[in-house]
C-alpha positions as semicolon CSV with decimal commas, in nm:
position;residue;x (nm);y (nm);z (nm)
1;M;-0,897;1,896;-2,890
2;K;-0,611;1,798;-3,115
3;I;-0,449;1,491;-2,967
4;A;-0,137;1,292;-3,051
5;I;-0,049;0,937;-2,955
6;V;0,324;0,862;-2,947
7;G;0,394;0,490;-2,959
8;A;0,067;0,416;-3,132
9;S;0,159;0,062;-3,235
10;G;0,251;-0,060;-2,886
11;A;0,020;-0,231;-2,637
12;V;-0,055;0,092;-2,449
13;G;-0,083;0,293;-2,769
14;Q;-0,343;0,050;-2,897
15;E;-0,526;0,078;-2,566
16;F;-0,530;0,458;-2,602
17;L;-0,707;0,411;-2,935
18;A;-0,953;0,157;-2,796
19;I;-1,053;0,378;-2,502
20;L;-1,079;0,698;-2,704
21;E;-1,282;0,533;-2,980
22;N;-1,605;0,556;-2,779
23;H;-1,501;0,823;-2,531
24;P;-1,710;1,143;-2,512
25;I;-1,401;1,361;-2,561
26;E;-1,448;1,561;-2,882
27;I;-1,136;1,514;-3,092
28;E;-1,088;1,754;-3,382
29;E;-0,779;1,569;-3,500
30;L;-0,585;1,264;-3,389
31;R;-0,224;1,218;-3,498
32;L;-0,039;0,891;-3,451
33;F;0,338;0,867;-3,416
34;G;0,576;0,575;-3,403
35;S;0,922;0,452;-3,491
36;K;1,058;0,436;-3,844
37;R;0,949;0,073;-3,849
38;S;0,589;0,159;-3,754
39;A;0,559;0,463;-3,980
40;G;0,319;0,414;-4,269
41;S;0,097;0,162;-4,093
42;T;-0,267;0,263;-4,056
43;Y;-0,528;0,236;-3,782
44;R;-0,900;0,298;-3,807
45;F;-1,038;0,549;-3,557
46;R;-1,394;0,681;-3,547
47;G;-1,453;0,583;-3,908
48;E;-1,127;0,723;-4,049
49;E;-0,799;0,560;-4,150
50;I;-0,507;0,734;-3,978
51;V;-0,152;0,683;-4,098
52;V;0,125;0,656;-3,839
53;R;0,388;0,926;-3,881
54;E;0,754;0,873;-3,799
55;L;0,844;1,057;-3,479
56;Q;1,097;1,322;-3,576
57;H;1,244;1,648;-3,449
58;N;1,018;1,879;-3,648
59;D;0,700;2,085;-3,601
60;D;0,446;1,800;-3,618
61;F;0,327;1,890;-3,265
62;K;0,285;2,263;-3,336
63;D;-0,094;2,274;-3,291
64;I;-0,138;1,964;-3,074
65;D;-0,309;2,022;-2,736
66;V;-0,209;1,699;-2,561
67;A;0,027;1,416;-2,653
68;L;-0,027;1,076;-2,493
69;C;0,315;0,912;-2,492
70;S;0,408;0,549;-2,441
71;A;0,720;0,487;-2,644
72;G;0,979;0,416;-2,374
73;G;1,192;0,630;-2,148
74;S;1,476;0,705;-2,390
75;T;1,230;0,823;-2,656
76;S;1,045;1,040;-2,404
77;I;1,368;1,206;-2,293
78;E;1,485;1,266;-2,649
79;Y;1,156;1,407;-2,780
80;A;1,010;1,587;-2,477
81;E;1,122;1,931;-2,596
82;T;1,003;1,862;-2,952
83;I;0,661;1,759;-2,823
84;T;0,611;2,046;-2,577
85;K;0,794;2,340;-2,736
86;H;0,482;2,477;-2,909
87;G;0,261;2,441;-2,599
88;A;0,138;2,083;-2,606
89;F;0,102;1,895;-2,280
90;M;0,292;1,566;-2,272
91;I;0,135;1,291;-2,061
92;D;0,416;1,041;-2,039
93;N;0,378;0,675;-1,951
94;S;0,749;0,601;-1,913
95;S;0,961;0,628;-1,599
96;A;1,173;0,906;-1,750
97;F;1,029;1,202;-1,558
98;R;0,838;1,049;-1,267
99;M;1,071;1,161;-0,993
100;E;1,160;1,502;-1,139
101;D;1,064;1,779;-0,893
102;D;0,905;1,993;-1,163
103;V;0,701;1,711;-1,319
104;P;0,379;1,607;-1,142
105;L;0,315;1,236;-1,096
106;V;-0,060;1,196;-1,109
107;V;-0,330;0,944;-1,022
108;P;-0,652;1,147;-1,064
109;E;-0,842;0,977;-0,781
110;V;-0,563;1,065;-0,538
111;N;-0,381;1,384;-0,643
112;G;-0,554;1,514;-0,953
113;E;-0,486;1,878;-0,858
114;D;-0,113;1,818;-0,910
115;A;-0,175;1,803;-1,286
116;F;-0,232;2,179;-1,287
117;N;0,122;2,249;-1,168
118;A;0,328;2,131;-1,464
119;P;0,579;2,404;-1,551
120;R;0,748;2,191;-1,816
121;R;0,409;2,090;-1,959
122;I;0,501;1,728;-1,881
123;I;0,281;1,513;-1,657
124;A;0,405;1,168;-1,563
125;N;0,192;0,857;-1,545
126;P;0,306;0,639;-1,251
127;N;0,413;0,278;-1,267
128;C;0,125;0,034;-1,313
129;T;0,169;-0,135;-0,975
130;T;0,182;0,199;-0,796
131;I;-0,133;0,329;-0,965
132;Q;-0,368;0,055;-0,851
133;M;-0,218;0,049;-0,502
134;V;-0,246;0,422;-0,434
135;V;-0,607;0,433;-0,552
136;A;-0,682;0,189;-0,270
137;L;-0,443;0,354;-0,023
138;G;-0,603;0,692;-0,086
139;A;-0,932;0,564;0,051
140;I;-0,763;0,451;0,374
141;E;-0,548;0,764;0,405
142;R;-0,866;0,970;0,430
143;L;-0,954;0,774;0,745
144;S;-0,612;0,773;0,910
145;H;-0,256;0,850;0,801
146;I;-0,075;0,546;0,662
147;T;0,273;0,499;0,804
148;R;0,390;0,187;0,625
149;V;0,288;-0,063;0,358
150;H;0,405;-0,411;0,272
151;V;0,300;-0,538;-0,069
152;A;0,354;-0,848;-0,278
153;T;0,262;-0,805;-0,643
154;Y;0,153;-1,073;-0,889
155;Q;0,219;-0,908;-1,224
156;S;0,087;-1,032;-1,554
157;A;0,274;-1,073;-1,881
158;S;0,108;-0,756;-2,010
159;G;0,340;-0,557;-1,784
160;A;0,619;-0,648;-2,025
161;G;0,417;-0,523;-2,321
162;A;0,290;-0,700;-2,630
163;T;0,608;-0,907;-2,661
164;G;0,566;-1,034;-2,305
165;M;0,211;-1,148;-2,373
166;Q;0,319;-1,310;-2,699
167;E;0,602;-1,498;-2,528
168;L;0,370;-1,638;-2,259
169;S;0,120;-1,751;-2,523
170;E;0,389;-1,914;-2,736
171;Q;0,542;-2,089;-2,433
172;Q;0,203;-2,235;-2,337
173;K;0,148;-2,361;-2,692
174;A;0,498;-2,508;-2,712
175;I;0,462;-2,696;-2,383
176;A;0,122;-2,830;-2,489
177;L;0,288;-2,969;-2,804
178;G;0,573;-3,123;-2,606
179;E;0,828;-2,871;-2,737
180;D;1,085;-2,666;-2,547
181;P;0,955;-2,312;-2,484
182;K;1,159;-2,017;-2,611
183;I;1,283;-1,773;-2,345
184;E;1,366;-1,425;-2,470
185;K;1,164;-1,155;-2,294
186;F;1,177;-1,291;-1,938
187;A;1,469;-1,418;-1,731
188;Y;1,313;-1,766;-1,716
189;Q;1,021;-1,959;-1,858
190;L;0,705;-1,782;-1,741
191;A;0,450;-2,044;-1,839
192;Y;0,364;-2,261;-1,536
193;N;0,615;-2,065;-1,329
194;L;0,658;-1,758;-1,106
195;I;0,956;-1,523;-1,143
196;P;1,036;-1,307;-0,834
197;H;1,226;-1,059;-1,048
198;I;1,091;-0,759;-1,242
199;D;1,338;-0,500;-1,375
200;V;1,702;-0,487;-1,262
201;F;1,835;-0,539;-0,911
202;G;1,982;-0,247;-0,718
203;D;2,257;-0,233;-0,457
204;N;2,004;-0,305;-0,181
205;D;1,882;-0,619;-0,366
206;Y;1,543;-0,463;-0,435
207;T;1,455;-0,430;-0,802
208;K;1,384;-0,099;-0,973
209;E;1,018;-0,204;-0,995
210;E;1,005;-0,248;-0,617
211;M;1,180;0,082;-0,550
212;K;0,940;0,261;-0,785
213;M;0,659;0,162;-0,549
214;F;0,851;0,312;-0,256
215;H;0,938;0,645;-0,416
216;E;0,633;0,701;-0,638
217;T;0,385;0,635;-0,357
218;R;0,546;0,904;-0,141
219;K;0,540;1,158;-0,422
220;I;0,178;1,091;-0,526
221;M;0,042;1,091;-0,173
222;H;0,264;1,380;-0,050
223;S;0,346;1,155;0,242
224;D;0,625;1,003;0,447
225;I;0,469;0,661;0,389
226;R;0,718;0,375;0,358
227;T;0,653;0,088;0,117
228;S;0,835;-0,243;0,106
229;A;0,754;-0,448;-0,204
230;T;0,828;-0,785;-0,359
231;C;0,731;-0,788;-0,726
232;V;0,661;-1,121;-0,895
233;R;0,587;-1,200;-1,259
234;V;0,309;-1,459;-1,290
235;P;0,173;-1,656;-1,589
236;V;-0,138;-1,442;-1,625
237;M;-0,194;-1,270;-1,958
238;R;-0,341;-0,943;-1,836
239;A;-0,425;-0,763;-1,506
240;H;-0,199;-0,729;-1,202
241;S;-0,286;-0,845;-0,850
242;E;-0,146;-0,722;-0,519
243;A;-0,160;-0,844;-0,160
244;I;-0,125;-0,537;0,062
245;W;-0,066;-0,488;0,436
246;V;-0,124;-0,134;0,565
247;E;-0,036;0,019;0,903
248;T;-0,220;0,336;1,006
249;E;-0,164;0,584;1,289
250;E;-0,509;0,511;1,433
251;E;-0,674;0,173;1,462
252;L;-0,941;0,123;1,196
253;T;-1,217;-0,132;1,181
254;V;-1,273;-0,357;0,884
255;E;-1,617;-0,202;0,845
256;Q;-1,468;0,149;0,820
257;V;-1,223;0,040;0,554
258;R;-1,480;-0,152;0,352
259;E;-1,709;0,150;0,356
260;A;-1,422;0,375;0,243
261;F;-1,343;0,142;-0,046
262;A;-1,707;0,113;-0,148
263;S;-1,753;0,491;-0,157
264;T;-1,432;0,576;-0,345
265;K;-1,451;0,661;-0,714
266;G;-1,257;0,414;-0,924
267;I;-1,282;0,125;-0,674
268;V;-1,519;-0,171;-0,692
269;L;-1,544;-0,367;-0,368
270;I;-1,591;-0,743;-0,412
271;D;-1,559;-0,884;-0,062
272;E;-1,786;-1,176;0,019
273;P;-1,548;-1,455;0,118
274;G;-1,829;-1,679;0,239
275;E;-1,969;-1,674;-0,114
276;K;-1,622;-1,713;-0,269
277;R;-1,648;-1,364;-0,417
278;Y;-1,320;-1,174;-0,444
279;P;-1,128;-0,999;-0,725
280;M;-0,933;-1,205;-0,977
281;P;-0,740;-1,109;-1,291
282;L;-0,954;-1,346;-1,497
283;F;-1,250;-1,111;-1,456
284;A;-1,067;-0,777;-1,423
285;Q;-0,903;-0,773;-1,764
286;N;-1,034;-0,518;-2,015
287;S;-1,213;-0,323;-1,741
288;D;-1,150;0,016;-1,582
289;P;-1,180;-0,007;-1,199
290;V;-0,943;-0,113;-0,926
291;Y;-1,110;-0,414;-0,764
292;V;-1,061;-0,468;-0,390
293;G;-1,150;-0,760;-0,164
294;R;-1,030;-0,993;0,114
295;V;-1,038;-0,695;0,356
296;R;-0,943;-0,803;0,708
297;K;-0,747;-0,711;1,020
298;D;-0,376;-0,780;1,021
299;L;-0,323;-1,049;1,285
300;C;0,027;-0,912;1,358
301;N;-0,060;-0,545;1,409
302;E;-0,359;-0,389;1,584
303;N;-0,328;-0,084;1,358
304;G;-0,299;-0,303;1,051
305;I;-0,539;-0,380;0,767
306;T;-0,472;-0,621;0,484
307;F;-0,650;-0,657;0,152
308;W;-0,621;-0,782;-0,205
309;C;-0,656;-0,568;-0,517
310;V;-0,662;-0,637;-0,890
311;A;-0,659;-0,404;-1,190
312;D;-0,599;-0,426;-1,563
313;Q;-0,240;-0,316;-1,607
314;I;-0,284;-0,182;-1,960
315;R;-0,602;0,011;-1,879
316;K;-0,597;0,163;-1,530
317;G;-0,227;0,083;-1,493
318;A;-0,138;0,281;-1,804
319;A;-0,371;0,406;-2,080
320;L;-0,684;0,482;-1,877
321;N;-0,494;0,673;-1,607
322;A;-0,335;0,891;-1,876
323;I;-0,673;0,959;-2,037
324;Q;-0,817;1,049;-1,696
325;I;-0,535;1,305;-1,667
326;L;-0,635;1,430;-2,012
327;E;-0,992;1,471;-1,881
328;L;-0,858;1,686;-1,597
329;L;-0,675;1,911;-1,843
330;I;-0,986;1,949;-2,059
331;A;-1,200;2,035;-1,756
332;N;-0,948;2,299;-1,651
333;K;-0,900;2,446;-1,999
């Protein structure tokens, strides 16, 4: 395989490199691309120093098999044709193409077969919050059709990229020194605070982040499922958490749902409340699975189940999911 990483210097681009470093995928050549500012920097990969090339409208992708892209929506839109025109697949981490009818939106544990129907040779990686949720929902959907979901997310600074993590760290240091924290990336101070606002507000007073969870879940699951979300930024460095309430057509027992979670690839069940064992971002960061716990009946709905899930936003919520799509393409080559 000849693979390209577009946006190599960003948080997700760096995670691509970290995951692929020890991955069994045989890579004949790896090309790194970035902005004019990033061009010329070098990264070590499997014993070699690779220089970042400036992303340009040329033939640099002529013999590339797959390009892993995480450089922002405007860049993805501008360079999609350049990347794919010679036959490369573009696995895109931005929101640019997610809701396009001719671009599959893929979470391999849920709808991996959709990756093989990509007429534009573009495959979209879903939003981080959607990815971890649908992995868990997929396990329940196999027991009974899900009609509606309510979810409250607790999203780490990593969701805003490297600059978000840096701002949280600098705010914590400033406060510890008795200084006023700088606020640039987020709407308000994030350190020692919660911000119920991620992305811009729409006409219905839901944010784009919240509406992504509504629309993307339906597309991935090929379902009429309805999702109502409240997305909150929390002062955690890395790994998102979600409290989820699910309503199914048939009543399910807690035991059925726990068993479904435990037997689903990509999920680790940690659900021993009596022993104070449940998923937390502190222990989920830098790991691959979606962790699920606190499984119980919804006291307001006999057909309802509620649970808690945690996953590393940069890994499963972005880079790892894209590489799992890459694995599907290799297996189908």
